[in-house]
N, C-alpha and C positions, 0 to 999 in steps of 0.2 A: 820347704814347706810340703806337707803331704796331706792328701785327702783320702780317707778310707770310707767307702760307702757301705754302711752296716745295715741299711734297710731302705725301703721305698725305692728299690732298684728293680725296674720291670714290673712294679706293682704300686698300688696307691696306699699302702698301709706300712706301719713300722718305720716311720721317719727317724733315722739316726745317721749322723755323719760326723766322723772324727777328723778334726783338724790338728795336725802335729807340726810343731817347730822344734828347734833344738832344745827348747826349754819348756814348752807348753803342750798339753794334751787337752783339747777343748771339744766337747760333744755338742753338736747342734741337734737339738731335739732328742727325745728318748721315748719313742712311741710304741704302742702295742701293735703287733701284727694281728690282723683280723682276717678270718677266712675259715678254711677247713679246720675243724677242731684240733685234730692230732698234729697237723703241720704247723698251725699257729702256736700250739703249746710248745712244740720243739723249738721254734724260733724265739719265743718269748722267754723260754727257760734258760737259754744259753747265749750270753753276750759274746760278740766277736771282738770286743775290746776287753781290757782289764779294768773293771770298775774302780778298784782301789787306786789305780794310776791316773784316772781322769781328774784334771785340776778343777774343771768347772763345766757346767751345762749352760747353754744359752738356748732358751725356749722361745720358739716363734709364737705359739699360741696353745690353747688348752684343749683342743680336740684330743680324744684318747689315742688316735693314731699318731699323735705328736708328743703327748706327755704321759701316756698311760703306763709306761714301764719305769717311770721314775722311782716308784717304791721298790721295784725289783732291783734297780740299780743300787738303791740304798741298802737293800737286803744283802746284796753282793759285796758291799764294802765302801761304796762311794760316800764321801763326806764333804765334798766341796760346795761352793755356792752355786745357786741356780739363778741366773739373771733373766728377767722378763719384765713386761710392762705391769703396772699396778693392777689393771683389770684381770690380766692373765693369772697373776698370783692368786687373786680372790676366787676366780673361777676354777682354777686347777685344784685348789684345795677341796672344793665341793666335788669336782669330777673324780678325783683320786679316791676320796673317801667312798664315793658311790661305786667306783670300780671294784674296790675291795669287797664291798657289801654284795654286789652282784655275783662276784666269783664265789663267795661263800654260799649264797642262796642257790646258784646254779649247781654247785657241787653237791649240796644237800639234796636237791631235787633229783639229779641224775643218780646219785648214790642209792636212792630208794628204788631206782628202776634198772640198775645194772647188777651184774653178778659181782661177788666179792673180789674176783680176779681182776675186774676192771676198775676197782675203786681208786687205785693209785693215779689213774689217768685223769681224774677229775678234781684232785686236790687243788685248792687255790694257790696261785703263784706267789701271792703275798697277802698280808692281812691289814686290818685297819691301823695297827700300831706302826707298820712300815709307812703307810700313807701319811699318817699324822707326822711322823718323824721327818720325812723328806720335805714336807711343806715348811718346816722350820728353817730350811736352807734357802728359801726364796729371798732374793735381793732385787728390789724393783728399781727400774730406770724409766722415767717418763719419756714419751715420744719426743724425738728431736734433740734430746740432750746427749752430747758426746761425753761419755763417762769413761774415765781412766780407771780400770779395775786392776791394774798392775803396771809396772814400769814399761812393759812391752805389749800391753793389751788395751785397746780402746773399743768401746761398744756404743753404737747408736741405733735406736729403733725407729723405723719409719712405718707409717700407717699402711697396712696391707689390705684393709677393707674387706676382709673375709668373714670374721666374727668379731665380737667385742674383744678388744685387747690384742687382736692379731697384729703381728709386726713382721716386716722384713728386717733382717739383721745386717747392719754394716759392721764388720769386724776388722779392725786395723791391728796388724801384728808386726812387731819388729823382730827381724832375724839378721844377725851379723851387721847391725847398723843400718839396715834397709827396712823401710816400712812397706808392707803390702796390704792390700784391702781385699777381703773376702765379702761378697754380698750373697746372702742366703735369702731367697724369697719367702721361705715357708710356703703357705698357700696364698696365692694372690686372689683378691676378690674381683668383682665386676664393677664396671663404671655405671653410674646412673641408677643404681638400685636404692630403695629406701632404707632407712635405719642407719647404715654406716657410711662414713666418708669414703670417697674414692681412693684407690691405691695411690701412694705418693711415688714420685720419680726419684731416681738416684743418679749420682755422678759415676764416672768411670771407676771400674774395679779391676783388680788383677785376676780374680777368680769369681765367676758367677755360678752359683748352684741354684738352679731354677726348677720349680715344679712344672709339670706339663699335663695335668690330669685331662684337660679337655683341649689339648693342642691341635686335635684333628676334628674339632666340631664347632659349630656355631649354635649357640643357644637360641631357642625361640624367644620372641619378645615376652618379657615378664608380664606385661599387661594382658596379652593374649592368653598366657598360661593361667593367670588369675581367673579369667572368664571361663576357661576350661575347667578349673577347679569347681567353680559354681555350677557348671553344667553337669559334671559327674555327680556331685552331691545331690543335685536336684533330681536327676534321673534315677539314682539309686534309691533315694527316699521315696520316689513315686511308686517303685515296685516293692516297697516295704523292706529293703535291705539295709545293711549297715555298711559304713565306709571305714575301712581300716587304713590309717596313714602312718606307716613306719617312719619315724623321724628321730634323728639325733637330738637329744635333749638340749644341746648347746648349739645355738645359731639357727639350725633348720626349724626347730619348733617355734622359736620367736618370730622367724620370717613367716611361717604358716599362720600363726596367730595374728600377725599384722595384716596379712592379706584377708583372712577370714573376718577380722574386725572391719576392714574397709568394705568388704562385700556386704556385711551386716548393715553398715551405715548406709549403703546404697539400696538396701532392701532386696538383695539378690540371693539371699540364703533362705531355704525352707525353714519353717519353725519346728525344728526337731532338736532333741538334746545333743549337745556337743561336749565331749570330754577330752581332757588332757590327762592321760593315765600315766603320770610320772611325777612323783614328788620332787625328783631332781629338776625337772623342767620348771616347776613352780618356783623353786629356790633360785634357779638361774634367771628366770624372768624377772624376779625381784632385783637381782644384781643389775640386769639391763636397766631397770627403772632408776637405780641409784647412779648410773653412769651416763645420764643423758648428755652431759657435756662432752662425752666422747663420740657422740653421734652426729649425723648430718643435720643441716639446718632445716631440711624439709620435715623431719620428724619433730623437731622442736617447734616448728610452726603448727603442725597438727595438734600438738599438746595444748595449744591455746584454746582449742575448741573440744578436744577429746582428751580427757585427763589420763586415760590409760589406753594407749594404742594396741595393747596386747590382750585386751579382754573386752567382752561385750555380754549383754544379757543372754542367758541361756547356756553360757559356757561354764563348765564345772571342772575343777581340778580334783582328780581322784587321789586319795591319800593312802589308804590301807590296802594290803593284799586281798582282804575280804571284799572290799568295794570293787576292786579290779576284777576278781573272779565273778562277781555277781553280774557284770556286764555281759559275760558270755552266755547268760541265761535270760537276758532281757529280751522282751518281745518288741517288735516294731523297729522302725528306722532310727539310726543315730550315727554320729560320727565320733570316732575315737582316734586321737593322735597319741602314739605311744612309742617309746624307744625300745630297740635301737634302730638306726636308719637302714642298716643292711640286714636286719631281721635275724641276727645271730645270737642275740641274748636279750634279756629284759622282758618286760610284760607283753610286748607286742607279739612275741613268739606264741604265747598262750592264746592271744586273740586270733592269731592266724590259724592255730590248730583247730579252733572251734568255728572259723568262718570260711575257710577255703573251699570246703566241699558244698557250699550253698550258692547256686547261680544267682540269687538275688543280691549277693554282696559284691562289693568292689574293694580292691586293694590299690591304693595310689602310691607308687614308688616315686619319691620326690628328688632323689639325687643319685650320685654314682653308686653302682653296685659292684663291688670288687669280685674278682674271680673266686669261685669255690664258696660263695656265701649263699644263704637261702634267698636273699634278695636277688642275686644274679639268676638263680634258677627260676624264680618267679618271673623275672623280666624276660627270660628266654621262653616263657610260655610252656613250661613243661607240664605234662598231663598229671603228674603226681610228684610229690616232694616229701622228704623226710623232715618231720617237725617233732622235736623232742623224742627222737627214737621211734616215731610212729609214721608209717606211710600214709599220707593224706592225698586224696584225689583233689585236683584243682578244678573246680567248677566256677568259682568266683571270677569276675572280670578283673584283669590286671591292667592297670593304666600306668604310664610313665610320664611325669611332668618334669623334665630336666630343665625347663626354662626358668624354674625358680631356684636353680642352683646358685650357690654363693661362690663358685669357682670361676675364675677367668676362662673365657673361651678363646678360640683362635684369633678373633678380632681384637680382644683385649690384649692378648700376647703381642700381636702385631703392633699395636699402639705402644705398649710398654717397652718392647725391645727397640722399636723405632726411636723412641725418645732417649733410651739409653745410648743408642748409636750416635745421636746428635751430641751427647755429652761425653763422647770418647769411647763408648763401648766397653768391652772387657777383653782381657788377655786370653782367657780360656773359659768356655761355658760347659757345664756339666748338667745334663737333664735327668732329673729324678722324679719320683712320685708320679709315675705314669706307666701304663701298660705299653707294650712295644709299638703299636701303630701310632698312639698319641705321642710317645717319646720321639719317634722319628719325625713326625710332623712338627713338633716343637723345636727339634734340632734344626730343621730347615728354616723355621721362622727366626731363630736367634742367630743363625750363621752370619748374617750380614753385620751383626753387632760384635762379633767375636774375631779376634786376631787369628785364632786357630780353629780347626774344624771342631765343632761341638762333640762332646763325648757322651755316650749313653752307657753307663757303667753296669756291671754285674754286681750282685751282692757280694761284699767282701773284697771288691776290687780296690787296690791302692793306686793312687795317681800322684806322681811327684811333679812339683812345679819349681 
């Protein structure tokens, strides 16, 4: 059996991992690389595997850095099944359709501001027809069911607790009469957070492929971060500024709305307009409402007294580009939640362009900001940044609230790896989806559960077992 790490090696985007046996080629995730435009485009344009030769894709969840290049894989010739949980299939269809639309819109915008010689660099990598076609390949498997998808392949999905539909993948493969188990964590969620169930535990595996995004950090308490959110909004409103919250439409936006709804119910929010500037977020929030049975018991208890935990009086969903643009000329304080979370695309980029040079305003970064992204440059408190090819001076306050992250931290990993060790551990551990310091810390945490020293691979590295 061989593992080739095609993405999310030394970074937290572009999740793609190829598992090969004598008779199978299976791809775990097929995510978009996000970051510096030219570098990301190069990685997203060229697969390190042969798409026509991939037998199937197994998708952990529907975040774009895990599923975003499925249409590109289809465009390059892939026609096999894509296995995932039912909510993931429903969400991914929306996400991929939107990704194609955003690429087209961004290309149109940049083309109007670039010279003809630069036009080729902004062409969409795929279009809506590819997104629609690849979604027809989804085959769903419910949580907990061991599904035989071939005489030598079995799949079971475990709750990952990261976003709706997210799963850890137990993959059983037979080679030369011997069954081996690969366990791929996808993105592991946190324990004790609202909305989603806690991550499930797994039995011994031969190969563990684990994320380590926050393996070297401890998140602040989510309750304290919620109060910080209220403080920042209140102070910004008092000085007449606007609050810009870049947030991924999937998962993060629903978490933010849940916390804002709770603060509203407690009377801790100022009476100012609040907007979600993302038609995608509205559609995904409706999917969340339809899948309440996939959520934790605490949310279901709340719904007995609060019919919609993701909405409250004064919250408006922005629909059209014209409505979005009008916010940038609105007077007075307000809050706008807009995608994307790393500030690399989508409507939030336009809000930042108009808001960053005003000291009354605040930008709240809610999650991990990958290297070479606008979000990371803002997090680093740079004095000026490039936004849509324009140099903008940063006078607005920049706040980071990582305590509301849906990613496991070092304590969560220590618990999960410890429980795995009690159940027999793993033969070999490979740490992906993390930058170098976090990967090294995660490797130390998982070492006691692994028979061999954990591996931190480079992109394109092939490992034989």
